[in-house]
C-alpha positions in Angstrom: 8.9 57.0 -113.3 9.4 57.2 -117.1 9.4 53.9 -119.0 9.8 52.7 -122.5 6.6 50.6 -122.3 5.2 52.9 -125.0 2.9 52.6 -128.0 3.4 54.7 -131.1 0.8 56.4 -133.4 1.5 58.6 -136.4 0.8 59.2 -140.1 4.2 60.0 -141.6 3.6 63.7 -140.9 4.3 63.3 -137.2 4.5 60.6 -134.6 3.5 60.4 -130.9 4.2 58.0 -128.0 1.7 56.9 -125.4 2.3 55.2 -122.1 0.3 52.3 -120.9 -2.4 54.5 -119.4 -2.9 56.4 -122.7 -1.0 59.4 -121.5 0.7 61.1 -124.4 4.3 61.6 -123.3 6.1 62.5 -126.6 5.1 64.2 -129.8 7.0 66.6 -132.0 5.0 69.1 -134.1 4.9 70.2 -136.8 8.2 68.3 -137.6 9.7 65.0 -136.4 12.7 67.0 -135.3 10.8 70.0 -133.9 9.6 71.1 -130.5 8.0 68.3 -128.6 4.6 69.7 -127.7 4.4 66.6 -125.5 7.7 66.1 -123.7 6.7 64.3 -120.5 9.0 61.4 -121.4 12.0 63.7 -120.7 10.5 65.1 -117.4 10.0 68.8 -117.9 10.7 71.1 -115.0 7.2 72.5 -115.3 4.1 70.3 -115.0 3.4 70.5 -118.7 4.0 68.5 -121.9 1.4 65.8 -121.7 -2.1 64.8 -122.8 -4.1 62.3 -120.8 -7.5 61.0 -119.9 -7.7 59.9 -116.2 -10.3 57.6 -114.7 -11.3 58.3 -111.1 -10.2 55.5 -108.8 -7.8 54.0 -111.3 -7.0 50.3 -110.8 -5.3 49.0 -113.9 -5.0 49.5 -117.7 -4.8 47.3 -120.8 -3.4 48.5 -124.1 -3.1 47.0 -127.5 -2.9 47.9 -131.2 -5.9 47.1 -133.3 -4.8 44.2 -135.5 -3.0 45.2 -138.7 -3.5 48.9 -137.9 -1.8 51.9 -136.2 -4.8 52.6 -134.0 -4.1 52.2 -130.3 -6.8 51.0 -127.9 -6.4 51.7 -124.2 -8.8 50.5 -121.6 -8.8 52.0 -118.1 -10.4 50.2 -115.2 -11.5 51.8 -111.9 -11.7 50.2 -108.4 -15.5 50.5 -108.4 -15.9 48.4 -111.6 -16.2 51.3 -114.0 -14.2 51.2 -117.2 -13.5 53.3 -120.3 -11.9 52.7 -123.7 -9.7 55.3 -125.4 -8.9 55.1 -129.1 -5.9 57.1 -130.3 -4.7 57.5 -133.9 -3.4 59.9 -136.5 -5.7 60.1 -139.6 -4.2 58.6 -142.7 -6.1 57.6 -145.8 -6.6 58.3 -149.4 -8.8 61.3 -150.3 -9.2 63.1 -153.6 -6.7 60.9 -155.2 -3.9 61.6 -152.7 -3.0 60.7 -149.1 -4.6 62.7 -146.4 -2.3 62.9 -143.4 -3.0 66.0 -141.4 -1.2 67.1 -138.3 -4.1 65.8 -136.3 -4.6 63.5 -133.3 -8.0 61.9 -132.7 -9.1 60.6 -129.3 -12.4 58.7 -129.0 -13.6 57.9 -125.5 -16.5 55.6 -124.6 -17.8 53.9 -121.5 -17.3 50.2 -121.2 -19.0 49.6 -117.9 -20.2 51.2 -114.6 -20.4 54.9 -114.1 -16.9 56.2 -114.8 -15.8 59.7 -113.9 -13.0 61.0 -116.0 -10.7 64.0 -116.2 -9.1 65.3 -119.4 -5.7 67.0 -119.0 -4.2 68.7 -122.1 -1.0 70.7 -121.5 1.1 71.2 -124.6 4.5 72.8 -124.1 6.7 75.1 -126.1 10.5 75.5 -126.4 11.3 72.0 -125.1 9.2 72.3 -122.0 10.2 75.8 -121.0 7.0 77.6 -122.0 3.3 77.0 -121.2 0.8 77.5 -124.0 -1.4 80.6 -124.0 -5.0 79.3 -124.0 -8.1 80.8 -125.5 -11.6 79.2 -125.8 -14.4 79.1 -128.2 -17.9 77.6 -128.1 -16.6 74.0 -128.7 -12.9 74.4 -129.1 -9.8 75.5 -127.3 -6.7 77.1 -128.8 -3.2 76.5 -127.4 -0.8 79.1 -128.7 2.8 78.0 -128.6 5.9 80.0 -129.8 6.1 78.2 -133.2 2.8 76.5 -133.4 -0.9 76.8 -132.7 -3.0 73.8 -131.8 -6.8 73.7 -131.7 -8.8 71.1 -129.7 -12.3 70.6 -131.0 -14.5 68.4 -128.8 -18.1 67.5 -127.9 -17.0 67.3 -124.3 -17.8 70.4 -122.2 -15.1 72.8 -123.0 -15.0 74.2 -119.5 -14.3 70.7 -118.1 -11.3 70.5 -120.4 -10.0 73.9 -119.5 -10.5 73.5 -115.8 -9.5 69.8 -115.8 -12.8 69.0 -114.0 -13.8 65.4 -113.3 -17.1 64.5 -114.9 -19.4 61.5 -115.5 -18.8 59.8 -118.8 -22.4 58.9 -119.7 -22.0 59.1 -123.5 -19.1 58.8 -126.0 -17.0 61.9 -126.5 -14.5 62.8 -129.2 -11.5 65.1 -129.2 -9.6 66.2 -132.3 -6.4 68.0 -131.7 -5.1 69.6 -134.9 -3.6 72.8 -136.4 -5.5 76.0 -136.0 -8.3 75.0 -138.4 -12.0 74.8 -137.7 -14.0 71.6 -138.4 -16.8 71.9 -141.0 -18.7 68.9 -139.7 -19.8 67.7 -136.2 -16.8 66.4 -134.3 -18.3 63.0 -133.7 -18.9 62.5 -137.5 -15.4 63.6 -138.3 -13.9 61.3 -135.7 -15.9 58.3 -136.7 -15.1 58.8 -140.4 -11.4 59.3 -139.7 -11.3 56.2 -137.6 -13.0 54.0 -140.2 -10.9 55.3 -143.1 -7.6 55.1 -141.2 -8.3 51.6 -140.1 -9.2 50.6 -143.6 -6.0 52.2 -144.9 -3.7 50.3 -142.6 -5.4 47.0 -143.1 -5.2 47.4 -146.9 -1.5 48.5 -146.6 -0.7 45.4 -144.6 -2.5 43.1 -147.0 0.2 43.6 -149.6 3.2 43.0 -147.4 5.3 39.9 -148.2 5.3 38.5 -144.6 6.9 35.2 -143.5 4.8 32.3 -142.4 6.1 32.5 -138.8 6.1 35.6 -136.6 3.7 37.5 -138.7 2.4 39.8 -135.9 5.9 40.8 -135.0 6.9 41.5 -138.6 3.7 43.4 -139.4 4.1 45.6 -136.3 7.7 46.3 -137.2 6.7 47.2 -140.8 4.0 49.6 -139.6 6.5 51.1 -137.2 9.0 51.7 -140.1 6.3 53.4 -142.0 5.4 55.6 -139.1 9.1 56.6 -138.8 9.0 57.8 -142.5 8.7 61.5 -143.3 6.5 61.2 -146.4 6.9 64.8 -147.4 10.7 64.3 -148.1 11.1 60.5 -148.1 13.4 60.5 -145.1 13.2 57.8 -142.4 14.3 58.9 -139.0 16.5 56.7 -136.8 14.0 57.1 -134.0 11.3 59.6 -133.0 12.9 60.6 -129.7 16.0 62.3 -128.4 18.2 61.7 -125.3 16.8 58.5 -124.0 20.2 57.2 -122.8 21.9 54.0 -124.0 22.3 52.9 -120.4 21.7 54.1 -116.9 24.0 56.6 -115.3 25.7 57.6 -118.5 25.8 60.6 -120.8 25.2 58.6 -123.9 22.2 60.6 -124.7 21.7 61.4 -128.4 19.2 63.0 -130.7 18.1 60.4 -133.2 15.3 62.4 -135.0 17.3 62.6 -138.2 18.1 60.5 -141.2 21.4 58.5 -141.3 22.6 57.5 -144.7 24.1 54.4 -143.1 20.6 53.1 -142.4 19.7 53.5 -146.0 20.9 50.1 -147.3 19.6 48.1 -144.3 16.2 49.8 -144.3 15.7 49.6 -148.1 16.7 45.9 -148.0 14.0 45.3 -145.4 11.3 47.3 -147.3 12.3 45.5 -150.5 11.9 42.0 -148.9 8.5 43.1 -147.4 7.3 44.4 -150.8 6.8 47.9 -149.4 8.1 49.3 -152.6 6.4 52.8 -152.4 8.1 53.6 -149.1 11.3 52.2 -150.4 11.1 54.4 -153.5 10.4 57.5 -151.5 13.4 56.9 -149.4 15.5 56.3 -152.5 14.4 59.6 -153.9 15.5 61.3 -150.6 18.9 59.7 -150.9 19.3 60.6 -154.6 18.4 64.2 -153.9 21.2 64.3 -151.3 23.7 62.6 -153.8 22.7 65.1 -156.5 23.6 68.0 -154.3 27.1 66.8 -153.8 29.1 67.7 -156.9 32.4 66.2 -155.6 30.8 63.0 -154.3 31.6 63.7 -150.6 28.8 63.0 -148.1 28.2 63.7 -144.5 26.8 60.8 -142.5 23.5 62.3 -141.3 21.0 64.8 -142.6 17.8 66.5 -141.4 14.4 65.2 -142.3 14.2 67.7 -145.2 17.8 67.3 -146.2 19.2 70.0 -143.9 23.0 69.8 -143.6 23.6 71.7 -140.3 22.4 69.8 -137.2 24.1 71.9 -134.5 24.0 70.2 -131.2 23.0 71.9 -127.9 21.7 71.0 -124.5 18.3 71.8 -123.1 18.0 72.8 -119.4 14.2 72.9 -119.2 14.0 69.0 -119.4 15.4 66.9 -116.6 15.9 64.0 -119.0 14.7 60.4 -119.1 14.7 59.3 -115.4 16.7 62.4 -114.7 19.5 61.6 -117.1 21.1 64.7 -118.6 22.1 66.2 -120.9 19.0 66.5 -123.1 20.5 67.1 -126.5 19.0 68.8 -129.6 20.8 68.2 -132.8 23.7 65.8 -133.5 27.3 66.6 -134.1 27.7 63.4 -136.1 26.9 65.6 -139.1 30.4 67.0 -139.0 32.1 63.7 -138.6 34.0 61.7 -141.3 32.4 58.3 -141.7 33.6 56.6 -144.9 31.0 53.8 -144.7 28.3 56.1 -146.0 29.6 55.8 -149.5 28.9 52.1 -149.6 25.5 52.6 -147.9 24.4 55.0 -150.6 25.6 52.9 -153.6 24.1 49.7 -152.1 20.8 51.5 -151.6 20.7 53.1 -155.0 21.7 49.9 -156.8 18.1 48.9 -156.2 17.0 51.3 -159.0 19.1 49.4 -161.6 17.8 45.9 -160.8 14.2 46.3 -159.4 11.6 46.4 -162.2 8.7 47.0 -159.8 9.6 50.6 -159.0 9.2 53.7 -161.3 12.7 55.0 -160.4 14.9 53.3 -163.0 18.6 53.6 -162.9 20.3 55.0 -166.1 23.6 56.2 -167.3 23.1 59.6 -165.7 22.5 58.1 -162.3 25.4 55.7 -162.8 27.7 58.7 -163.4 26.5 60.3 -160.3 27.2 57.2 -158.2 30.6 56.9 -159.8 31.5 60.2 -158.1 30.5 58.6 -154.8 32.6 55.5 -155.7 35.7 57.5 -156.6 35.6 59.0 -153.0 35.2 55.5 -151.6 38.2 54.2 -153.6 40.4 57.1 -152.3 39.3 57.1 -148.7 38.8 53.5 -147.7 42.0 53.3 -145.7 41.9 56.7 -144.1 41.0 57.4 -140.5 37.4 58.1 -139.7 34.9 58.0 -136.8 33.4 54.8 -138.0 29.9 53.6 -137.9 29.9 53.8 -134.1 30.6 57.5 -134.4 33.4 57.8 -131.9 33.9 61.4 -130.9 37.3 61.2 -129.3 39.5 59.4 -131.9 39.7 58.4 -135.5 41.4 55.4 -137.1 41.0 53.3 -140.3 38.0 51.2 -139.6 37.4 47.8 -141.2 33.7 48.3 -141.6 34.3 51.6 -143.4 36.7 49.8 -145.8 34.3 47.0 -146.2 31.5 49.4 -147.3 33.9 51.2 -149.6 34.6 47.8 -151.1 30.9 47.2 -151.5 30.5 50.6 -153.3 33.1 49.6 -155.9 31.8 46.0 -156.2 28.2 47.1 -156.8 29.3 49.8 -159.3 31.0 47.0 -161.2 27.7 45.0 -161.2 25.7 48.1 -162.3 28.2 48.7 -165.1 27.6 45.2 -166.4 23.8 45.7 -166.1 24.1 48.9 -168.2 26.4 47.3 -170.8 29.6 49.1 -169.9 32.3 46.4 -169.6 35.1 49.0 -169.6 33.7 50.7 -166.5 33.1 47.3 -164.8 36.8 46.4 -165.2 37.8 49.7 -163.5 35.4 49.2 -160.6 36.4 45.5 -160.2 40.0 46.6 -160.0 39.2 49.1 -157.2 37.2 46.4 -155.3 40.1 43.9 -155.6 42.5 46.5 -154.3 40.4 47.3 -151.2 39.7 43.6 -150.6 43.4 42.8 -150.6 44.1 45.5 -148.1 41.3 44.3 -145.8 42.7 40.7 -146.0 46.2 42.0 -145.2 45.6 44.7 -142.6 42.3 43.8 -140.9 43.1 40.2 -140.2 44.6 39.3 -136.9 46.5 36.1 -137.1 46.8 35.6 -133.3 43.1 36.1 -132.8 42.2 34.2 -136.0 39.6 36.9 -136.8 39.1 40.1 -138.7 39.3 43.1 -136.3 37.6 46.4 -136.1 40.5 48.6 -137.4 43.5 48.3 -139.6 46.3 46.7 -137.5 43.9 46.5 -134.5 43.3 43.7 -131.9 39.7 44.3 -131.0 36.5 43.0 -132.7 33.2 44.8 -133.2 29.8 43.5 -134.2 29.8 45.1 -137.6 32.2 42.4 -138.8 29.2 40.0 -138.7 28.0 41.7 -141.9 31.0 40.6 -144.0 29.0 37.6 -145.3 25.8 39.6 -145.6 27.6 42.1 -147.9 28.9 39.3 -150.0 32.5 40.0 -149.1 33.1 36.3 -148.2 31.3 33.0 -148.1 29.6 31.9 -144.9 31.9 28.8 -144.7 35.1 30.9 -145.2 37.4 29.9 -142.3 38.2 33.6 -141.7 34.5 34.5 -141.3 33.9 31.5 -139.0 36.9 32.6 -136.9 35.5 36.1 -136.7 32.1 34.9 -135.6 33.8 32.8 -132.9 35.8 35.8 -131.7 32.7 37.9 -131.5 31.0 35.2 -129.4 33.9 35.1 -127.0 34.3 38.8 -126.6 31.0 40.6 -127.4 28.3 38.1 -126.5 26.7 38.5 -123.0 24.1 35.8 -122.4 21.8 35.9 -125.4 22.8 39.4 -126.5 25.6 41.1 -128.3 27.5 44.3 -127.6 28.6 46.4 -130.5 32.1 46.6 -128.9 33.6 46.3 -125.4 36.6 48.5 -125.5 36.5 51.9 -123.7 35.4 54.8 -125.8 34.8 58.6 -125.2 32.4 57.8 -122.4 34.1 54.8 -120.8 33.1 51.2 -121.1 29.8 50.3 -122.9 27.1 49.0 -120.5 24.3 47.6 -122.6 23.9 45.4 -125.7 23.0 47.0 -129.0 19.8 45.3 -130.3 20.6 45.3 -134.0 23.9 43.7 -133.3 22.1 40.7 -131.7 20.0 40.4 -134.9 23.2 40.5 -137.0 24.6 37.7 -134.9 21.4 35.7 -135.3 21.7 36.1 -139.1 25.3 35.0 -139.0 24.5 31.9 -137.0 21.8 31.0 -139.6 24.2 31.5 -142.4 26.9 29.2 -140.9 24.4 26.5 -140.2 23.5 27.0 -136.6 19.9 27.6 -137.4 18.3 26.1 -134.3 20.4 28.3 -132.1 19.5 31.3 -134.3 15.8 30.6 -133.9 16.1 30.4 -130.2 17.9 33.7 -129.9 15.4 35.3 -132.2 12.5 34.1 -130.1 14.3 35.6 -127.1 14.6 38.9 -128.9 10.9 38.9 -129.6 10.3 38.5 -125.9 12.5 41.5 -125.2 10.2 43.9 -127.1 7.9 46.1 -125.1 4.3 45.1 -124.8 3.4 47.1 -127.9 6.0 45.1 -129.9 8.5 47.9 -130.2 12.3 47.8 -129.7 14.6 50.6 -128.7 18.3 50.8 -129.4 19.8 49.1 -126.4 19.1 46.4 -123.8 20.4 45.7 -120.3 21.6 42.1 -120.4 21.0 41.5 -116.7 17.4 42.8 -116.6 16.3 42.7 -120.3 15.2 46.3 -119.8 15.1 48.4 -122.9 17.2 51.6 -123.1 18.0 54.1 -125.8 15.8 56.0 -128.3 12.6 54.4 -129.3 11.4 53.0 -131.6 14.8 52.4 -133.2 14.3 51.8 -136.9 17.6 49.8 -137.0 16.3 47.4 -134.4 12.9 47.0 -136.2 14.8 46.4 -139.5 16.9 43.8 -137.8 13.8 42.0 -136.6 12.2 42.0 -140.0 15.3 40.6 -141.8 15.9 37.9 -139.2 12.3 36.8 -139.3 12.3 36.5 -143.1 15.6 34.6 -143.0 14.6 32.1 -140.3 10.9 31.5 -140.9 9.6 28.3 -142.4 8.5 28.8 -146.0 4.8 28.8 -146.7 5.4 25.6 -148.7 7.1 23.9 -145.7 4.2 24.9 -143.5 1.7 23.1 -145.6 
């Protein structure tokens, strides 16, 4: 049965997921949002879409990341005492003055003990599991021809054993390099060894410059590496997750394709990267956002884009995949791109504000960029109280959402601050006036006197977890009675045990079933802000315990079983972990 006990490898050109036995169950090539050459996670109708190394008489497995690295080590143990180690990684290191990150997967296999017999099974798939690769062989390689891609496996294992999936005695180390249809110019074991050493060195050096907290360093480092692996370095985009159609909960059709870049995530992701000191990745993401903004002459923005800024993400269902644990539909594309979501304007301005205040990055804000962002702000000032789908992307109804108005307020407020920074007091007055207008409407129309809380929509009666961000966005002070009342209402209505739902009212698909992981982190941050720090730390430790064994989090969690659901790894969840850890950790000075 499929499980989210998965590890992730990648190099910012592609990403892949491995189960605890080292079976590769998901990898899209040559693009993050392309055909999954390995699609076993979503249970193809045909027996294809995976890459594994089996040990005869399997007994158990152990899997871990190499410390401060993106290299996965899997050990397989047999009943007769034999054991092997598999190293999996995607090469990434500096070469000839630039980053080398090919569409390559390296597997290194060695004997740990006994006389292990292994079998290598490599079955890439085409067209979302509907087509088997055409296979041709060479003297030390195998070509797998797919409809839109050709893979070449080069190995020092007997090629016939790979082709026929023959069990054989592993009496010496073997290496397998799966890449594009390119021949190696050196012996495969030398290439694999060199790639391993340089990739490990790269990641250890990258981690060295992270501004990690004193506490929970392993968790933060793993989350940071995961964010980097979810980045598309060619364009600067960061995908919401590397998978599609892992459902939010069992027995629902809440199956979405998250292999795209949501502008909403921009502010939260850039904030986390900034606090970590990962400024290069932050700047690449900023450039992606600015390219999108520059292509919108009227300032209007759709909420989600493709990894290379594609604007059309047409949604369809795939019949050749049965879905995660049989949950259908399996969706490709996401109709959210046609939705109206007014919070995106605030997300973009908040993200781009970094360029005006952060002296560490080469991307410096100027009058031209300010004028571009003002176009975004003008739309926010006009649309803040108009109906939209909201950040939860409701498909069946629209209404004026409080969070959308809040983010439009943030757009105007930050534009005023940028105007002051640039020495334009006249523009600062204009944007402050817009911000005050929006704030007054939120205070009047989004406050529920009976509930003593802000509510999720103008004139509404329900709360949603995004209201926890009002203090984070500097809309109100943490000790504001209205914010305290809102936190109390969310506790009463959305908290289930130690976790928080995003909302509990029925939507297009009925009642929500599982907690939304980033909302629990928002709640933790709110508790810390209002002085309930000990409780916040306990809930944070609990969330760390809910990660899978590789330290990854998906989007959702079953509050009865603590089982993860939803697409994985969810960058929103990993960002939440980072921000909460940095907020709650003892300082280095306190520790000593």
